[in-house]
N, C-alpha and C positions, 0 to 999 in steps of 0.2 A: 572612497563607501557611503554613501549617504546615511545621513544620520540616523535616522529613524533606523535602517537595515543594521547601523552599527550596534541598537540601542537594543533592538532583538536580538540581536547573536549572540548580545553580554546576559540578559535577562537567561535566553537555551541556555547557552554555557552553565549559567547559575544553579537552572536544572539539573541538568548534569551534576555535579558536583553532588546538590541534594542527594539526590536520585543514587548515586553507588556512598552517597556518605553514610542513608538510609540502610541497602544493602546489606553493606556491615555493621551498622552496629550488633552489639552484646544483646539484647533482646527482641522480643519478635508482637509485641501487640502494634498492630497495625501497620512492619515492615513488606510484608509482599504489595499493601493494599500504595502504602502511600512511594514508596522505588515505581510502581505501574504507572502511578495519577508522574510523579516527575521525569521519568521517562517520557512519557506523553508526547505531557509542557515540551517538553527539551524539544521533541524533532516538529512541533508545530511550527514553533515560534524560530526552529529555522532553516522548513523550507521557506514559510514566511519574510523572510530575512533575505535566502537567495532570490525568493522571487524580485522582492524591491528593488535590489543589486546589483540584480540586471535591468533595470529600466519597467519592471512591471505596478503592477496594484496587486494590493488586498482589499479592495472591498468596491464597491461595486458605487457607479456614481450615483449621489446623490443617500448613497446609508453609509448609517456610521457604524456597524456591526464589520469587523474586519471574515473573510470568506474561513469558511468552517474547516476540518478536517481531511474530508477525505477531497471538496475540491484546492486542498494547497495540494495533496499530493498527488490528482490529477492531472494539474501543472505541474506540475518536479516532474510528470511521469512521461507527458504525452507530445506538450505545445515541446517547438521545433525549435521557443530564444529562451523557452528555459530549463527543458529538457537538462537535473541531475540526477536524476534516480532512472535503475534499472528494475525490471519488475521483480525481479529476485530481492532491491534493496527494499521496493517496496511492500510486495508481502510480509519483508522482516518487520514496518512501519506497523504498519496493517496488524502485526500478528498484540504487537504491546498497544495499538490503537485497541485492539476487541477484550483482550485481558483487561485493560483498564474500565472497561467501560463496563463490565462483570462486575469485577471489585467495587466499583462506585455506587453500583444501579442496587447492587446485591448483596452475593458475596459468594468467590470462589477458594478453592485451597489450590493452589500450585506447587508441585515438591519443593525442592533443594534443589535439583539435579536440574527442573522445568527452570522456574525462576533461576540460576545458574546459566544456560546456555542464553535464555533472553538478554536475559541481562549485558551479561557478553557482546552478544550476536547485536546487540543496543548502541553501545561504545563504541565498536571495532566501527560499527556501519557511519558512525555520528563524528570518528577516526576521517573515513573514506569520503563524504558531506562532505566538510571543514578544505579537505582536498584540493575535491576536484571544485568544489561552487566558492569559493573565498580563495587558494592558496594560501595556505593557514594549516598550523597542525596542533594537532590534540593541545602537544604539550605547550603550547605559547596562553591556550584557555587556563589551563588547570595544574596546580601540583601536582609534581610528577608519581612523587609518591602515595595519591591514590587512585589513580590509572588503573592498575590488575584490580578487575573485580572477584580472583580468586587465585589462591598457585596448584589447585588442583581442576582442572576443567576437565569434563568428563568428552566422552571423545564419540562417545557412535551417538545421536538422537534417536533414534530409531533403542538401543537398549535402553536408554531414560525410559520413552512412553511404553515399552514391554514389565517397566520396573513397572512407576506408576497401575498400570493393566492389574499387572498379579496381585499387585495390591490392592484394588480392588476388588479383584476376584474371592480374594478371600475377604474382606469387609462380608461380603454379598453369597458367602460360603452356607450351606442348612443349619444354621442353630444363630446364627451370629444378627444382634440385634444392632448392628450399625451400619443399616439401611442409612440416613440424612449422610455421612462422615463417606460414601460412599459416594453417592451423589454433592457432592462437593468439589469430589478428586473427581468425577468425570463432568463437573463443568468445564471443566478449564478446559481438555480435550473435545468436549463440541464446541463449543464454544471457538474453538482453532477452527477445527473443521466445517463450522459454518461459514463463517470467516473467508475461510479459503475459497469454496463453494460460489463467494458473493453477498453471502447471506449476511446482509449484520440482525441478529436476533441474540435474544434471551433461552438458553435454551428451558422448556417448562418440565413441572416434577414428572407427567409423563412423555411426556418424549423422553427421559433421565428413566426413567421407570421402563423403556420400552428398551431397550439400551442394554440395561442389568437385567431383562429377560433375557435376549438375545446374549448375553455372556454366560447368563446361566444356562444356554442349550448347546454352549462350546463356543462359541464364536468370536473366530479370530482377532487381536486389536487391528490389523492391518486389515482385515473389511467389515467393523465398523469406520474403521479411521480412512478412507482410500485416501485424500486428500493431505492429513498430516503422513502417514504412507508413506504419501509422495516426494519427505521434502527431507534433506542431511544439513551435515554442518561439515562446513570444512573447517581446518580449525592450521593452525602455524603462529610462530613467535619474532615477536615484531619488537622493533625498540616506544615504538607510538607506545601503544598500550601491555603490552607485556605479553596475554598471549591475544588474539586472530580470529574469534568466531563468525564464522559467514553460512547465513541459512544457504539451502543449495536448493537446485529441484531435482527431478530426477528425467530424462528424459523420455520423450510421449506426454511427458504437463505439459505444457504451455502456461504462463503465463497472462494473464488477454487481464485486457481491458470490461469489465461491468459496465450497456448501457448506464449513462448517467440522465438520471432521472429516478430510477426503478425504487418503488417503496420499498423501506428496507436494505436496500443492498447496499455492500461495500464499495469498494474501491475495482478490488480488480483480484483475480480467480486463479487460479491455479488445472481449471478447468475447459474445456472449448464445449463454449457455446453453439448451439447453431446461427455458424457464422451467414448466411443465406438470409434467415430472420434479420438479422441486428444490422447489416448490409446491407436495406433491405428498396434504395433507391435507384435509380438508373440518373442521368445526368436528365434528363426528359424529365422522371419523376419529380427531382431536388428543379425544378426550373420551373414547374409549377405550380408549386407548392410556396414556390416567395415568391413566384408574379413575373417573374424578366427572360426572354429569350434562351433559350443552351446557349449560346455561341457570351453572354453578355453572363449567365449567372456561373456558366466555364472562367470567368475574367476576375466576377466575383470572388470565387475561389482562388484564383491562383492570387488576388491579392490577398487574401488573407491565408494564405499556406494551407488551406486545408486538406487537400492533396500528401501532407506530411507532418498527417495526423495522422494514427494508429487509430480513434473513436472515432474519428471521421470520414477514411475514406478507403477504403482496400481493394486491391487484382485478385480476381477471388477468378481458382482456374476449374473447367468443369472438363475432362476429360480433356481436346486440343485448342478448345476458346478461350478465353479469358475476357474475367468482361470486367469492367470498372463502375467502385459502388462503393457507397452514402448511405451511410445512418442518418434518426431522425436530427440530432445532435445537430446533423451540420444544416438544414433546415433554423433550427434557431439563434444560433450563429451567424448565417445566411441573412436573414431577419431582425437580428442585431442592426446587421455594417449599415444593412441600408434604412438606419438611424439617422448615419449619424458622416455616412462616407459619400462624397461626391461620386457619383456612379460617371458622371463623362471621361472623371479623371481614371477610375479606375478603370474603364472602357482602352483611352488611350491606350495608356502604358501595358493594356494587359491581353489588347485584342489578338487575335491568331497573327500578326502579321507582326505584330510588333515583340510577343514570349517573343517569336521568332527568330527575330535581328538577336532580345538580350542574349538568349541563348547560345546563339554560333559568337557573342561577342566575352565569355564566360572561356 
């Protein structure tokens, strides 16, 4: 393993140990916030270590700053060379990151059941990524005695959310003067809902008050927070993490990549966007934007492996007709590549004849 990757992995494990320690500490002052901050840091450093370990880079040329959290998630989710995340795993990391963001920049009140679920799901995912990306086990990095976060795990995410929702209903009941506390509790659910919809934003007081109004009108939590309702949990007992918890999604609610560069957007969502709008370019359109012929543009696409990336390419079927479509991100990647690649070599290796010959040899 590369030295930098090893150092990042060690510091990532340090953050995970401290997150578990803070979760299990006997007093509450700052406990939720520090747990979320450390869990979030543990995953960002882990993903950076995974990218480096597979020969990638975590800085743009000439830049001092390393890639941010969302870019690391996107690389590990969609780049074929560095892919080590599934959509559901990315959702878990994103939920932790969104709650951390709310805790760091304002305040959020998460129930003990919710905090346990996200903390234990984080520990489970960390163990899964150690195995898939590094061939290692959690017990090789952490003392076994600290691995179980709790001995009484909740079994149903929906029951946890309903209990939280019922608490809020009681806090906003007629005669109650605890609206501030109610909004603090609602903020965690609103943050997760926005995150799952691909939006990185902290709900304002007016937005939370609108949710309170809907609660008073008798709307169900599933209607107010439909994306949260699309999630579930799967639990199992293991020798590695004691109790393994993984966040899952229901059928019909696909995990998708949100277009890169969308202002205020997170990396993934659990609802379907208009795919034709996202994958808005045919090969001709792309070639015109890039400034190459269609055949040379296709050679460059093959060289860059863009058809292997979910955020760049998709085959869309309308009736019995299929269309090969590209996203606007493909334009940026092609233009960036043209600054450094030798197109004559790219063409020699990826023109139609060479491409077909290479496929026949596979």
